[in-house]
Residue frames as a rotation matrix with the C-alpha (Angstrom) as fourth column:
MET 1
0.189 -0.965 -0.181 -16.96
-0.392 0.095 -0.915 4.40
0.900 0.244 -0.361 -12.00
LYS 2
0.676 -0.044 -0.736 -15.53
0.581 0.646 0.495 2.09
0.454 -0.762 0.462 -9.35
LYS 3
0.823 -0.296 0.485 -13.59
-0.477 -0.823 0.307 3.69
0.308 -0.484 -0.819 -6.52
THR 4
-0.142 -0.892 -0.429 -10.22
0.103 0.418 -0.902 3.22
0.984 -0.172 0.033 -4.86
ALA 5
0.919 0.319 -0.232 -10.26
0.230 0.044 0.972 2.34
0.320 -0.947 -0.033 -1.18
VAL 6
-0.086 -0.931 0.354 -7.51
-0.235 -0.326 -0.915 3.95
0.968 -0.162 -0.191 0.88
LEU 7
0.703 0.295 -0.647 -6.88
0.479 0.476 0.738 2.24
0.526 -0.828 0.193 4.21
ILE 8
-0.035 -0.709 0.704 -5.28
-0.408 -0.633 -0.658 4.32
0.912 -0.311 -0.267 6.94
TYR 9
0.609 0.082 -0.789 -4.10
0.613 0.583 0.533 3.28
0.504 -0.808 0.305 10.39
ASN 10
0.935 -0.237 -0.262 -2.31
0.059 -0.626 0.777 4.94
-0.348 -0.743 -0.572 13.28
GLN 11
0.158 -0.940 -0.301 0.97
-0.204 -0.329 0.922 6.58
-0.966 -0.085 -0.244 12.24
PHE 12
0.548 0.058 0.834 0.31
0.746 0.417 -0.519 6.01
-0.378 0.907 0.185 8.51
CYS 13
-0.449 -0.814 -0.367 2.73
0.428 -0.557 0.711 7.85
-0.784 0.162 0.599 6.23
MET 14
0.536 0.771 -0.345 0.96
0.133 -0.481 -0.867 10.48
-0.834 0.418 -0.360 4.16
PHE 15
0.084 -0.530 -0.844 3.81
-0.781 -0.561 0.274 11.38
-0.618 0.636 -0.461 1.82
GLU 16
-0.753 -0.465 0.465 4.13
-0.154 0.812 0.563 7.79
-0.640 0.352 -0.683 0.57
ILE 17
-0.285 0.724 0.628 0.66
0.862 0.480 -0.162 7.90
-0.419 0.496 -0.761 -1.00
SER 18
-0.035 0.278 -0.960 0.59
0.027 -0.960 -0.279 11.60
-0.999 -0.036 0.026 -1.92
THR 19
-0.755 -0.277 -0.594 1.50
-0.554 -0.214 0.804 11.08
-0.350 0.937 0.008 -5.58
ALA 20
-0.875 0.477 0.087 -0.95
0.473 0.800 0.368 8.22
0.106 0.363 -0.926 -5.97
LEU 21
-0.122 0.880 -0.459 -3.75
0.760 -0.214 -0.613 10.28
-0.638 -0.424 -0.643 -4.43
GLU 22
-0.177 0.013 -0.984 -2.99
-0.336 -0.941 0.048 13.31
-0.925 0.339 0.171 -6.62
ALA 23
-0.946 -0.183 -0.266 -2.83
-0.312 0.304 0.900 11.13
-0.084 0.935 -0.345 -9.75
LEU 24
-0.607 0.794 0.040 -6.21
0.791 0.608 -0.071 9.61
-0.081 -0.012 -0.997 -8.85
ALA 25
0.031 0.623 -0.782 -7.69
0.413 -0.720 -0.557 13.08
-0.910 -0.306 -0.280 -8.27
LEU 26
-0.460 -0.279 -0.843 -6.32
-0.561 -0.644 0.520 14.39
-0.688 0.712 0.140 -11.59
GLY 27
-0.982 0.075 -0.174 -7.75
-0.086 0.643 0.761 11.32
0.169 0.762 -0.625 -13.30
GLY 28
-0.289 0.942 0.168 -11.20
-0.842 -0.334 0.425 11.85
0.456 -0.019 0.890 -11.76
LYS 29
-0.293 0.113 -0.950 -11.00
0.172 0.983 0.064 8.59
0.941 -0.144 -0.307 -9.80
PRO 30
0.456 0.514 0.727 -13.12
-0.616 -0.408 0.674 8.69
0.643 -0.755 0.130 -6.63
ILE 31
-0.605 -0.644 -0.468 -11.66
-0.002 0.589 -0.808 7.42
0.796 -0.488 -0.358 -3.37
THR 32
0.735 0.651 0.189 -13.01
-0.222 -0.032 0.975 6.37
0.640 -0.758 0.121 -0.01
VAL 33
-0.418 -0.867 0.272 -10.76
-0.542 -0.002 -0.840 6.60
0.729 -0.499 -0.469 3.02
PHE 34
0.654 0.587 -0.476 -11.25
-0.041 0.656 0.753 3.72
0.755 -0.473 0.454 5.45
ALA 35
-0.499 -0.742 0.449 -9.93
-0.691 0.028 -0.722 3.00
0.523 -0.670 -0.526 8.92
LYS 36
-0.872 0.149 -0.466 -10.71
0.345 0.862 -0.371 0.40
0.347 -0.484 -0.803 11.56
THR 37
-0.082 0.851 -0.519 -13.26
0.869 -0.194 -0.456 2.83
-0.488 -0.488 -0.723 13.02
ALA 38
0.378 0.297 0.877 -14.66
0.752 -0.651 -0.104 6.14
0.540 0.699 -0.470 11.82
ASP 39
0.803 -0.152 -0.576 -12.58
0.392 -0.594 0.702 8.00
-0.449 -0.790 -0.418 14.44
LEU 40
0.792 -0.573 -0.209 -9.73
-0.608 -0.712 -0.351 10.41
0.052 0.405 -0.913 13.70
VAL 41
0.732 -0.675 0.096 -6.45
0.669 0.738 0.089 8.78
-0.131 -0.001 0.991 12.68
THR 42
0.745 -0.540 -0.391 -3.14
-0.412 -0.834 0.368 10.59
-0.525 -0.113 -0.844 13.13
SER 43
0.868 -0.489 -0.086 -0.45
0.128 0.388 -0.913 10.22
0.480 0.781 0.399 10.48
GLU 44
0.312 -0.843 -0.439 3.26
0.947 0.239 0.213 10.00
-0.074 -0.482 0.873 11.30
GLU 45
-0.514 -0.466 0.720 3.51
0.588 -0.803 -0.100 13.60
0.624 0.372 0.687 10.08
GLY 46
-0.872 0.206 -0.443 0.95
0.329 -0.424 -0.844 14.68
-0.362 -0.882 0.302 12.71
LEU 47
-0.724 0.680 -0.120 -2.02
-0.561 -0.478 0.676 15.16
0.402 0.557 0.727 10.36
SER 48
-0.635 0.633 0.443 -5.38
-0.107 0.496 -0.862 14.19
-0.765 -0.594 -0.247 11.83
VAL 49
-0.819 0.335 -0.465 -7.54
-0.476 0.054 0.878 12.49
0.319 0.941 0.116 9.22
LEU 50
-0.248 0.838 0.487 -11.21
-0.583 0.272 -0.765 11.62
-0.774 -0.473 0.421 9.57
PRO 51
-0.955 -0.109 0.275 -11.94
0.124 0.697 0.707 8.53
-0.268 0.709 -0.652 7.47
HIS 52
-0.562 0.795 -0.228 -15.06
-0.712 -0.325 0.623 8.45
0.421 0.512 0.749 5.33
GLN 53
0.602 0.762 -0.238 -16.05
-0.589 0.625 0.512 5.01
0.539 -0.168 0.825 6.65
SER 54
0.031 -0.532 0.846 -15.01
-0.793 0.502 0.345 2.23
-0.609 -0.681 -0.407 8.96
ILE 55
-0.799 -0.436 -0.414 -13.85
-0.601 0.605 0.522 -1.00
0.023 0.666 -0.746 7.36
ARG 56
-0.730 0.569 0.378 -16.97
0.302 0.765 -0.570 -2.82
-0.613 -0.302 -0.730 8.56
ASP 57
0.228 0.869 -0.439 -19.08
-0.067 -0.435 -0.898 -0.55
-0.971 0.234 -0.041 6.30
ALA 58
-0.594 -0.559 -0.579 -17.18
-0.597 -0.177 0.783 -1.37
-0.540 0.810 -0.229 3.09
GLU 59
0.658 0.706 0.262 -19.13
-0.212 0.508 -0.835 -2.61
-0.723 0.494 0.484 0.08
LEU 60
-0.181 -0.914 0.363 -16.40
0.137 0.342 0.930 -4.49
-0.974 0.218 0.064 -1.81
GLU 61
0.060 0.262 0.963 -18.24
0.937 0.319 -0.145 -4.42
-0.345 0.911 -0.227 -5.16
GLU 62
0.940 0.306 -0.150 -17.96
0.256 -0.925 -0.281 -0.60
-0.225 0.226 -0.948 -5.25
TYR 63
0.474 -0.855 -0.209 -14.14
-0.594 -0.486 0.641 -0.78
-0.650 -0.180 -0.738 -5.46
ASP 64
0.948 -0.252 -0.196 -11.57
-0.014 0.582 -0.813 -1.90
0.319 0.773 0.548 -8.00
SER 65
0.048 -0.999 -0.007 -8.48
0.267 0.019 -0.963 -1.11
0.962 0.045 0.268 -5.95
LEU 66
0.925 0.097 -0.367 -6.94
0.376 -0.108 0.920 -0.64
0.049 -0.989 -0.136 -2.52
LEU 67
0.243 -0.852 0.464 -4.08
-0.045 -0.488 -0.872 1.68
0.969 0.191 -0.157 -1.53
LEU 68
0.838 -0.041 -0.544 -2.00
0.525 0.330 0.784 0.90
0.147 -0.943 0.298 1.58
PRO 69
0.567 -0.671 0.478 0.45
-0.485 -0.741 -0.465 3.47
0.666 0.032 -0.745 2.97
GLY 70
-0.250 -0.712 -0.657 3.44
0.454 0.513 -0.729 2.64
0.856 -0.480 0.195 5.11
ALA 71
0.840 0.491 0.229 3.59
0.005 -0.429 0.903 3.67
0.542 -0.758 -0.362 8.76
ALA 72
0.037 -0.819 0.572 6.08
-0.829 -0.345 -0.440 4.68
0.558 -0.458 -0.692 11.41
ASP 73
-0.853 -0.190 0.485 4.88
-0.441 0.760 -0.478 1.66
-0.278 -0.622 -0.732 13.41
ILE 74
-0.303 0.748 -0.591 2.52
-0.784 0.157 0.601 -0.74
0.542 0.645 0.538 11.67
ARG 75
-0.971 -0.191 -0.142 2.42
-0.085 0.836 -0.542 -3.33
0.222 -0.514 -0.828 14.45
GLU 76
-0.558 0.821 0.123 -1.12
-0.344 -0.094 -0.934 -2.43
-0.756 -0.563 0.335 15.56
ALA 77
0.212 0.640 -0.739 -2.49
-0.953 -0.031 -0.301 -2.95
-0.215 0.768 0.604 12.03
VAL 78
-0.424 -0.469 -0.775 -0.47
-0.659 0.746 -0.091 -6.15
0.621 0.472 -0.626 11.47
GLU 79
-0.998 -0.005 -0.064 -1.97
0.043 0.691 -0.722 -7.63
0.048 -0.723 -0.689 14.63
ASP 80
-0.453 0.888 -0.073 -5.57
-0.597 -0.364 -0.716 -6.61
-0.662 -0.280 0.695 13.85
ALA 81
-0.661 0.211 0.720 -7.64
0.422 0.898 0.124 -9.50
-0.621 0.385 -0.683 12.45
ASP 82
0.436 0.897 -0.068 -10.33
0.477 -0.294 -0.828 -7.16
-0.763 0.329 -0.556 11.09
ILE 83
0.363 -0.403 -0.840 -7.83
-0.668 -0.741 0.067 -5.07
-0.649 0.537 -0.538 9.13
LEU 84
-0.718 -0.679 0.153 -6.16
-0.416 0.595 0.688 -8.20
-0.558 0.430 -0.709 7.76
ALA 85
-0.295 0.707 0.643 -9.57
0.632 0.649 -0.424 -9.61
-0.717 0.281 -0.638 6.71
PHE 86
0.621 0.490 -0.611 -10.43
-0.042 -0.758 -0.651 -6.33
-0.782 0.430 -0.451 4.95
ILE 87
-0.080 -0.761 -0.644 -7.18
-0.860 -0.274 0.431 -6.51
-0.504 0.588 -0.633 2.94
ARG 88
-0.785 -0.218 0.579 -7.59
-0.033 0.949 0.313 -10.23
-0.618 0.227 -0.753 2.25
ASP 89
0.213 0.945 0.250 -11.07
0.429 0.140 -0.893 -9.61
-0.878 0.297 -0.375 0.82
PHE 90
0.584 -0.073 -0.808 -9.60
-0.604 -0.704 -0.373 -7.21
-0.542 0.706 -0.456 -1.76
SER 91
-0.480 -0.860 -0.176 -6.85
-0.792 0.338 0.509 -9.65
-0.378 0.383 -0.843 -2.66
ASP 92
-0.586 0.307 0.750 -9.15
0.214 0.951 -0.222 -12.67
-0.781 0.030 -0.623 -2.88
ALA 93
0.544 0.838 -0.029 -11.36
0.273 -0.209 -0.939 -10.66
-0.793 0.503 -0.343 -5.26
GLY 94
0.038 -0.636 0.771 -8.33
0.980 0.175 0.096 -9.95
-0.196 0.752 0.630 -7.49
LYS 95
0.940 0.319 0.123 -8.60
0.334 -0.932 -0.142 -6.19
0.069 0.174 -0.982 -7.03
LEU 96
0.201 -0.896 0.395 -5.54
0.304 -0.327 -0.895 -4.03
0.931 0.300 0.207 -7.62
ILE 97
0.895 -0.033 -0.444 -3.60
0.431 -0.192 0.882 -3.46
-0.115 -0.981 -0.157 -4.39
GLY 98
0.289 -0.823 0.490 -0.85
0.064 -0.494 -0.867 -0.87
0.955 0.282 -0.090 -4.03
ALA 99
0.939 -0.059 -0.338 1.31
0.342 0.100 0.934 -1.25
-0.022 -0.993 0.114 -0.91
ILE 100
0.423 -0.801 0.425 4.34
-0.030 -0.480 -0.877 0.90
0.906 0.358 -0.227 -0.14
SER 101
-0.135 -0.644 0.753 7.11
-0.835 -0.335 -0.436 0.89
0.533 -0.688 -0.492 2.45
ILE 102
-0.879 -0.186 0.439 6.21
-0.439 0.674 -0.594 -1.43
-0.185 -0.715 -0.674 5.35
ALA 103
-0.026 0.999 0.019 2.61
-0.897 -0.015 -0.441 -1.96
-0.441 -0.028 0.897 4.10
PRO 104
0.005 0.049 -0.999 3.47
-0.718 0.695 0.031 -5.07
0.696 0.717 0.039 2.01
ILE 105
-0.939 -0.344 -0.017 3.95
-0.221 0.638 -0.738 -6.83
0.264 -0.689 -0.675 5.35
LEU 106
-0.311 0.914 0.260 0.18
-0.701 -0.036 -0.712 -6.54
-0.641 -0.404 0.653 5.83
LEU 107
0.390 0.424 -0.818 -0.18
-0.896 0.380 -0.231 -8.52
0.213 0.823 0.527 2.60
VAL 108
-0.526 -0.631 -0.570 2.26
-0.390 0.775 -0.498 -11.15
0.756 -0.040 -0.653 3.85
LYS 109
-0.908 0.130 0.398 0.48
-0.370 0.194 -0.908 -11.40
-0.196 -0.972 -0.128 7.19
CYS 110
0.006 0.996 0.088 -2.98
-0.728 0.064 -0.683 -11.87
-0.686 -0.060 0.725 5.63
GLY 111
-0.122 -0.138 0.983 -1.68
0.242 0.956 0.164 -14.49
-0.963 0.258 -0.083 3.18
ALA 112
0.803 0.541 -0.249 -2.10
-0.056 -0.349 -0.936 -12.40
-0.593 0.766 -0.250 0.03
MET 113
0.225 -0.787 -0.574 1.51
-0.894 -0.401 0.199 -12.45
-0.387 0.468 -0.795 -1.17
GLY 114
0.947 0.085 0.310 2.08
0.001 0.963 -0.268 -16.19
-0.322 0.254 0.912 -1.51
ALA 115
0.196 -0.910 0.365 5.06
0.779 0.370 0.505 -16.74
-0.595 0.185 0.782 -3.80
ARG 116
0.783 0.133 0.607 4.81
0.526 -0.662 -0.534 -13.30
0.331 0.738 -0.588 -5.42
PRO 117
-0.382 -0.921 -0.078 7.90
0.875 -0.334 -0.350 -11.07
0.297 -0.202 0.933 -5.41
PHE 118
0.760 0.619 0.198 7.55
0.513 -0.758 0.404 -7.81
0.400 -0.205 -0.893 -3.51
MET 119
-0.395 -0.802 0.448 9.46
0.257 -0.565 -0.784 -4.82
0.882 -0.194 0.430 -2.18
ALA 120
0.726 0.577 -0.375 9.28
0.556 -0.170 0.814 -3.69
0.406 -0.799 -0.444 1.43
GLY 121
0.296 -0.574 0.763 10.92
-0.282 -0.816 -0.504 -0.88
0.913 -0.066 -0.404 3.33
ILE 122
0.600 -0.163 0.783 12.27
-0.764 0.172 0.622 -3.10
-0.236 -0.972 -0.021 6.09
ASN 123
-0.329 -0.809 -0.487 14.91
-0.851 0.477 -0.217 -5.81
0.408 0.343 -0.846 6.42
ARG 124
0.170 0.392 -0.904 14.41
-0.150 0.917 0.369 -9.54
0.974 0.073 0.215 6.91
GLU 125
-0.670 -0.526 -0.524 16.21
0.407 0.330 -0.852 -9.56
0.621 -0.784 -0.007 10.27
GLU 126
-0.870 0.383 0.311 13.76
-0.493 -0.689 -0.531 -7.07
0.011 -0.615 0.788 11.74
LEU 127
0.075 0.955 -0.286 10.79
-0.900 0.189 0.393 -9.10
0.429 0.228 0.874 10.53
ALA 128
-0.127 -0.198 -0.972 12.29
0.110 0.971 -0.212 -12.37
0.986 -0.134 -0.101 11.77
GLU 129
-0.969 -0.245 -0.039 12.36
0.084 -0.172 -0.981 -10.79
0.234 -0.954 0.187 15.24
GLU 130
-0.499 0.858 0.120 8.61
-0.843 -0.448 -0.297 -10.20
-0.201 -0.249 0.947 14.84
GLY 131
-0.183 0.395 0.900 7.94
-0.262 0.863 -0.432 -13.86
-0.948 -0.315 -0.054 14.00
PHE 132
0.696 0.360 -0.621 7.91
-0.678 0.045 -0.734 -13.82
-0.236 0.932 0.275 10.20
SER 133
0.524 -0.470 0.710 9.50
0.215 0.880 0.424 -16.93
-0.824 -0.069 0.562 8.71
ALA 134
-0.570 -0.786 -0.240 12.17
-0.175 -0.169 0.970 -17.21
-0.802 0.595 -0.042 6.03
GLU 135
-0.588 0.443 0.677 9.44
0.782 0.523 0.338 -18.70
-0.204 0.729 -0.654 3.82
ASP 136
0.480 0.794 -0.372 7.21
0.697 -0.603 -0.388 -15.63
-0.533 -0.074 -0.843 4.38
LEU 137
0.584 -0.341 -0.737 10.05
-0.274 -0.937 0.218 -13.39
-0.765 0.075 -0.640 3.24
ALA 138
-0.006 -0.648 0.762 11.64
0.550 0.634 0.544 -15.57
-0.835 0.422 0.352 0.54
HIS 139
0.037 0.105 0.994 10.41
0.990 -0.141 -0.022 -13.33
0.138 0.984 -0.110 -2.30
MET 140
0.856 0.295 -0.425 10.99
0.417 -0.880 0.229 -10.00
-0.307 -0.373 -0.876 -0.57
HIS 141
-0.004 -0.800 0.600 13.31
0.692 -0.436 -0.576 -7.34
0.722 0.412 0.555 -1.99
SER 142
0.399 0.184 -0.898 14.15
0.907 -0.225 0.357 -5.66
-0.136 -0.957 -0.256 1.32
TRP 143
0.963 -0.083 -0.255 15.33
-0.057 -0.993 0.106 -2.17
-0.262 -0.087 -0.961 2.18
ASN 144
0.143 -0.990 0.000 18.98
-0.363 -0.052 0.930 -3.24
-0.921 -0.133 -0.367 2.14
ASP 145
-0.094 -0.104 0.990 18.47
0.745 0.652 0.139 -5.28
-0.660 0.751 0.016 -1.04
ASN 146
0.724 0.484 0.490 17.10
0.689 -0.519 -0.505 -2.19
0.010 0.704 -0.710 -2.76
LEU 147
0.783 -0.525 -0.333 19.96
-0.363 -0.821 0.440 0.01
-0.505 -0.224 -0.834 -1.55
LYS 148
-0.185 -0.903 0.387 22.53
-0.141 0.414 0.899 -2.50
-0.973 0.111 -0.204 -2.89
SER 149
-0.928 -0.046 0.371 20.64
0.332 0.354 0.874 -3.43
-0.171 0.934 -0.313 -6.05
PRO 150
-0.524 0.769 -0.368 17.75
-0.430 -0.611 -0.665 -1.06
-0.735 -0.190 0.650 -6.79
VAL 151
-0.067 0.630 0.774 14.75
0.757 0.537 -0.372 -2.30
-0.650 0.561 -0.513 -8.73
PRO 152
-0.830 -0.453 0.325 15.10
0.551 -0.577 0.603 -0.24
-0.085 0.680 0.728 -11.95
GLU 153
-0.252 0.826 0.504 11.42
0.498 -0.336 0.799 0.70
0.830 0.452 -0.327 -12.21
GLY 154
-0.777 -0.061 0.626 11.18
-0.447 -0.647 -0.617 1.62
0.443 -0.760 0.476 -8.53
TYR 155
0.001 0.816 0.578 8.36
-0.913 0.237 -0.333 -0.86
-0.409 -0.528 0.745 -7.89
ILE 156
-0.982 -0.179 0.056 7.42
-0.147 0.921 0.362 -4.50
-0.116 0.347 -0.931 -8.46
ILE 157
-0.020 0.986 -0.168 4.15
-0.997 -0.031 -0.064 -5.58
-0.068 0.167 0.984 -10.07
ALA 158
-0.983 -0.182 -0.032 3.12
-0.182 0.983 0.022 -9.19
0.027 0.028 -0.999 -9.39
ASP 159
-0.490 0.869 0.063 -0.34
0.854 0.465 0.236 -10.13
0.176 0.169 -0.970 -10.62
HIS 160
0.382 0.765 0.518 -2.77
0.561 -0.638 0.528 -7.62
0.734 0.090 -0.673 -9.04
ILE 161
0.804 -0.152 -0.575 -0.29
0.507 -0.330 0.796 -6.26
-0.311 -0.932 -0.188 -6.48
ILE 162
0.371 -0.726 0.578 2.20
0.292 -0.500 -0.815 -3.39
0.881 0.472 0.027 -6.83
THR 163
0.800 -0.198 -0.566 4.75
0.566 -0.062 0.822 -2.76
-0.198 -0.978 0.062 -4.06
SER 164
0.356 -0.723 0.593 7.54
0.247 -0.539 -0.805 -0.27
0.901 0.433 -0.013 -3.51
VAL 165
-0.184 -0.482 -0.857 9.75
0.982 -0.064 -0.175 1.43
0.030 -0.874 0.485 -0.94
SER 166
0.391 0.500 -0.773 9.17
0.665 -0.734 -0.139 4.87
-0.637 -0.460 -0.619 0.52
TYR 167
-0.223 -0.554 -0.802 11.67
-0.077 -0.810 0.581 6.86
-0.972 0.192 0.138 -1.54
GLU 168
-0.971 -0.017 0.238 10.11
0.231 0.187 0.955 5.58
-0.061 0.982 -0.178 -4.78
PHE 169
-0.366 0.909 -0.200 6.70
0.425 -0.028 -0.905 7.00
-0.828 -0.416 -0.376 -3.84
ALA 170
-0.120 0.339 -0.933 6.38
-0.660 -0.729 -0.180 9.16
-0.741 0.595 0.311 -6.96
ARG 171
-0.701 -0.172 -0.692 7.08
-0.677 0.466 0.570 6.33
0.224 0.868 -0.444 -9.42
PHE 172
-0.906 0.423 -0.020 4.89
0.390 0.816 -0.427 3.99
-0.165 -0.394 -0.904 -7.36
GLY 173
-0.295 0.841 -0.454 2.01
0.068 -0.456 -0.888 6.49
-0.953 -0.293 0.077 -7.40
VAL 174
-0.211 0.159 -0.964 2.18
-0.905 -0.403 0.132 7.05
-0.368 0.901 0.229 -11.15
ALA 175
-0.882 -0.158 -0.445 2.39
-0.343 0.862 0.374 3.30
0.324 0.482 -0.814 -11.82
PHE 176
-0.733 0.680 0.006 -0.61
0.400 0.438 -0.806 2.66
-0.551 -0.588 -0.592 -9.53
ALA 177
-0.042 0.720 -0.693 -2.61
-0.404 -0.647 -0.647 5.24
-0.914 0.252 0.318 -11.51
HIS 178
-0.466 -0.187 -0.865 -1.50
-0.885 0.107 0.454 3.72
0.008 0.977 -0.215 -14.83
LEU 179
-0.995 0.084 -0.057 -2.66
0.086 0.996 -0.036 0.28
0.054 -0.041 -0.998 -13.67
LEU 180
-0.329 0.927 -0.183 -6.09
0.441 -0.021 -0.897 1.84
-0.835 -0.376 -0.402 -13.13
GLY 181
0.033 0.320 0.947 -6.12
0.999 0.008 -0.037 3.22
-0.019 0.948 -0.319 -16.68
ILE 182
0.826 0.184 -0.533 -5.31
0.252 -0.966 0.057 6.81
-0.505 -0.182 -0.844 -15.71
ASP 183
0.376 -0.676 0.634 -3.12
0.858 -0.005 -0.514 8.37
0.350 0.737 0.578 -18.37
ILE 184
0.990 -0.134 -0.052 -0.84
-0.095 -0.880 0.466 10.73
-0.108 -0.456 -0.883 -16.49
SER 185
0.483 -0.876 -0.004 2.75
0.047 0.031 -0.998 11.64
0.875 0.482 0.056 -17.20
GLY 186
0.411 -0.468 -0.782 5.41
0.906 0.301 0.296 11.05
0.097 -0.831 0.548 -14.59
ARG 187
-0.551 -0.629 0.548 6.71
0.596 -0.756 -0.270 14.50
0.584 0.178 0.792 -15.49
THR 188
0.359 0.786 0.503 3.72
0.015 -0.544 0.839 15.87
0.933 -0.293 -0.208 -13.59
PHE 189
0.999 0.021 -0.028 5.53
0.025 0.126 0.992 14.67
0.024 -0.992 0.126 -10.45
GLY 190
0.514 -0.857 -0.044 9.11
-0.812 -0.502 0.296 15.43
-0.276 -0.117 -0.954 -11.46
ILE 191
0.305 -0.387 0.870 9.89
0.136 0.922 0.362 11.99
-0.943 0.008 0.334 -12.88
LYS 192
-0.185 -0.441 -0.878 12.15
-0.860 -0.361 0.362 12.11
-0.476 0.822 -0.312 -15.91
GLU 193
0.606 0.523 0.599 10.80
-0.165 0.820 -0.549 9.69
-0.778 0.233 0.583 -18.50
C-alpha cells in the first residue's frame, strides 16, 4: 500500500491535520512524517515532533498523497526552495495533495495551483504585502470570503488538490481520507451528515 507523506515545518498547526491523521490511521493507511531536516520540529501548540525522514530522503514512488498543515507563521517554509521543490514534485506527479489554512500558499508559491480554485486561511491584502500578485490569488477563496460566503462543503477539490480553512479541519480530514478510498463516516468526528 502506498503511503501518505505529511510535511511539517516550524510552527505547524497540529489540530488542522488531526482528523485527517486519525482517519488515515483508522483506515490502515501508513504515513511518513517529513521535515526539511530530521531534527525536532515544534508545532504552534508547543508539541515537539521528530520527523521520520528529511525531505531529501523521500522516495516519491512510495507515496500517493501529501498532507500540508497550516502554521502560525509559514514564511520560513514559503521561502525555502527545497521545501517548495518537494511539494512541486508531488504536484507534478499528480499525487493527491491536501493543504489547509495557510498551507495552500505553499502550492501557489511553488506553481502548483495555476488557475485552480482554492481556499486559504488568509486574506489577499496580507499576501499582497508579501509579494503575491493579484494573478497568483485570482482563484483564492480567502478567509474573509469564506466568512461572508462559506463554501458549503467546507473544502474545495480541484483536480488532485483539496484545500480548506482551519475551522473546517474535520470535514477537510474526512474528505481527504475519502479521496484516498478510505470509507469513514464523518459522524466519527462529530460531523452531521
